[in-house]
C-alpha positions as a Markdown table, in Angstrom:
| # | Residue | x | y | z |
|---|---|---|---|---|
| 1 | Unk | 17.0 | 23.4 | 12.2 |
| 2 | Unk | 13.8 | 25.1 | 13.3 |
| 3 | Unk | 12.2 | 21.9 | 14.5 |
| 4 | Unk | 15.3 | 21.0 | 16.5 |
| 5 | Unk | 15.5 | 24.5 | 18.1 |
| 6 | Unk | 11.8 | 24.5 | 19.0 |
| 7 | Unk | 12.1 | 21.1 | 20.5 |
| 8 | Unk | 14.9 | 22.2 | 22.9 |
| 9 | Unk | 14.2 | 25.9 | 23.6 |
| 10 | Unk | 11.1 | 28.0 | 24.4 |
| 11 | Unk | 11.2 | 30.0 | 21.2 |
| 12 | Unk | 9.2 | 33.3 | 21.0 |
| 13 | Unk | 10.7 | 34.3 | 17.7 |
| 14 | Unk | 12.9 | 32.5 | 15.1 |
| 15 | Unk | 14.4 | 33.8 | 11.9 |
| 16 | Unk | 16.5 | 31.5 | 9.7 |
| 17 | Unk | 18.1 | 33.2 | 6.7 |
| 18 | Unk | 20.0 | 31.4 | 4.0 |
| 19 | Unk | 22.9 | 33.7 | 3.4 |
| 20 | Unk | 24.5 | 31.5 | 0.8 |
| 21 | Unk | 22.5 | 32.5 | -2.3 |
| 22 | Unk | 20.2 | 29.5 | -1.7 |
| 23 | Unk | 22.8 | 26.8 | -1.8 |
| 24 | Unk | 22.2 | 25.9 | 1.8 |
| 25 | Unk | 25.7 | 26.2 | 3.1 |
| 26 | Unk | 25.5 | 29.4 | 5.2 |
| 27 | Unk | 22.8 | 30.5 | 7.6 |
| 28 | Unk | 22.1 | 33.4 | 9.9 |
| 29 | Unk | 19.7 | 32.9 | 12.8 |
| 30 | Unk | 17.9 | 35.3 | 15.1 |
| 31 | Unk | 16.6 | 33.4 | 18.2 |
| 32 | Unk | 14.4 | 35.0 | 20.9 |
| 33 | Unk | 13.9 | 32.8 | 24.0 |
| 34 | Unk | 13.3 | 33.3 | 27.7 |
| 35 | Unk | 15.8 | 30.4 | 28.1 |
| 36 | Unk | 18.6 | 32.9 | 27.4 |
| 37 | Unk | 17.8 | 35.0 | 30.5 |
| 38 | Unk | 20.7 | 35.3 | 32.9 |
| 39 | Unk | 23.1 | 33.8 | 30.3 |
| 40 | Unk | 26.0 | 35.6 | 28.7 |
| 41 | Unk | 26.2 | 35.7 | 24.9 |
| 42 | Unk | 28.9 | 33.0 | 24.9 |
| 43 | Unk | 26.7 | 30.6 | 27.0 |
| 44 | Unk | 23.7 | 31.3 | 24.7 |
| 45 | Unk | 25.8 | 30.5 | 21.6 |
| 46 | Unk | 27.2 | 27.3 | 23.1 |
| 47 | Unk | 23.7 | 26.2 | 23.9 |
| 48 | Unk | 22.5 | 26.7 | 20.3 |
| 49 | Unk | 25.7 | 25.1 | 19.0 |
| 50 | Unk | 25.1 | 22.0 | 21.1 |
| 51 | Unk | 21.5 | 21.7 | 19.9 |
| 52 | Unk | 22.5 | 22.1 | 16.2 |
| 53 | Unk | 25.9 | 20.3 | 16.4 |
| 54 | Unk | 25.1 | 17.9 | 13.6 |
| 55 | Unk | 23.7 | 20.6 | 11.3 |
| 56 | Unk | 26.6 | 23.0 | 11.9 |
| 57 | Unk | 29.2 | 20.5 | 10.8 |
| 58 | Unk | 27.5 | 20.5 | 7.3 |
| 59 | Unk | 27.7 | 24.3 | 6.9 |
| 60 | Unk | 30.3 | 26.6 | 5.5 |
| 61 | Unk | 29.2 | 29.5 | 7.7 |
| 62 | Unk | 26.8 | 29.9 | 10.6 |
| 63 | Unk | 25.9 | 33.1 | 12.6 |
| 64 | Unk | 23.5 | 33.5 | 15.4 |
| 65 | Unk | 21.9 | 36.4 | 17.3 |
| 66 | Unk | 20.4 | 35.2 | 20.6 |
| 67 | Unk | 18.1 | 37.5 | 22.5 |
| 68 | Unk | 15.7 | 37.4 | 25.5 |
| 69 | Unk | 12.2 | 38.6 | 24.8 |
| 70 | Unk | 13.0 | 41.8 | 26.6 |
| 71 | Unk | 16.1 | 42.5 | 24.5 |
| 72 | Unk | 14.1 | 41.7 | 21.3 |
| 73 | Unk | 11.3 | 44.1 | 22.4 |
| 74 | Unk | 13.9 | 46.8 | 23.1 |
| 75 | Unk | 15.6 | 46.2 | 19.8 |
| 76 | Unk | 12.4 | 46.4 | 17.8 |
| 77 | Unk | 11.4 | 49.5 | 19.5 |
| 78 | Unk | 14.6 | 51.3 | 18.7 |
């Protein structure tokens, strides 16, 4: 997933967490990219879902948090 995301987005920070007790069926992602600027959350999620379409079909659960670098900096400072 990481390689595919990095090939399609300008990623400044990426966290991929296996939330399935290491069986690989559920993942939570935090993605920070300037490509998300001026996009609503739904548009960001659709973009990520399109990039990872093949991988998502193999998963039981998938969650994502998509932030711009400015939002990430603000969140980390809070």
